[in-house]
C-alpha angles and dihedrals in degrees: 000000000000125000091252094050091047092050093047091050092051092045093051091049091052093047089051090051092050093047093047093047093048093049092046092052091046092050092050090047091054096043102046108088124221101210098108126051093240094050091047090055090050089048090055092048091053089049089057089057088072086080091067101071096051092049093046091047090050091054094046104035108013125223095336094053092042091053095053093043093048089050089056093046091047092051093054092043094050091046090054092047092051094047101040103031108038111163094003096119096173092056092042090053089051091050091047087059089052089050092055088049091058090057093046090048091051107037102041095050089041090057092046093048090049090052091048091051091050091051092047091048091052090049092048090049091050091051091048093050091048091052091045091054092049093048093047089054091050093048091049091050094055106025103025092219103058127204101096093110092049092053094045090050092052092048091048092051091051087056092046090054091049094049094042121241138178119262091255093047090051092050092049091047091052093050092047094049089050093049100035095118099037088113089069086081084082093053115094117242091239087066102031095048098034108132097206136053118309121239118238091258091049090048090054090051090051091050091061093069096090091057092043089052091048092053092051099043098044091063089070109082099219091045100054095105091043088054091066089057092048089052092053102040093109096046120111130221092241093051097254095115132093159291096014104010094238118175140198112330092006087074113081113251092241091057091050090053092045094053092064094042093049094050092046090054092046097053096040093051129096115259131185088234101043145015120252119265121245118252093256093048090050091051090050091051093050093046101042112017101051108061111177095008098093139040105258091220090055091048089052090051090048092054089054093059111097119246090233092058091054093045090052090055092049091049094046093052099033115149126229114233104228095216097052109017088235118146113233139157092243130155113056129152098295111081106176138016095261091057089073095063113025128122087257094059137055110240111280094354115056122107111210099168 
């Protein structure tokens, strides 16, 4: 489910709750008689419930939602006052005070909630920009051209939308995909940037980067759940991955989505030693040449994503080759020729580094 669809679904549900609650309160207010002292007290209690919808609307929709909801509440309340209290000016004055209270209860909290949302949005944007800057620096260090992490994040979020996730899950998955290789800060340049094959000792050093990334990312409060995905981004569905050898459902959903997105970016990217695969060839490789590497449900979801959607992502985050000025979707998960055929990688698809 897309962000827009998810938001619309949640918005409609909340509007339905507000409408139902307002009508229920109005019905009770009309039906409860006021002849006896006890019933009159109950009538007053029900009248106070009219404050609930404006406050709830303020919390959910801000000033605009509070205004429309309070208008509805006011209409019901005025109708009741006109029908049940004609000529009783003292009671009508009392109810006019209640009416003013509804607007105060709706508009003031609505304004405060709107301000809070604006502050939180600014904070979220600042966090996002900080992470983007860090990731761009990391991509430039390793790949020289730097938008690999942005593309992989976008591909992973397309998969998340296709699978269906909560808003928080989607946010955590996006952060994790963006930060998946942050642990490579701990990898020496002589290993990370080595053009030839890695020795076994160097390979073991490289394999420590998921844990290093996990230790760094988990220290940030809003990234703790994303850290688990970072830790597992080199696991495999059949348990043959690293660093912990997790398999199937033991691997966080975000990591299972990321695996497919990362490989797709790797094999459709320009490399000094090979040309990029076409979209269809890449899909065929992922579907048929990597048994055990991916979650079958994620592969099915990946096949349902349109080629044009994926091409738009590649075009949006295309790199510029510094030597030629040519835009290309370079810099995926494979960093040297031997990475495409080592024991740690399926032919054409594995991502060692």
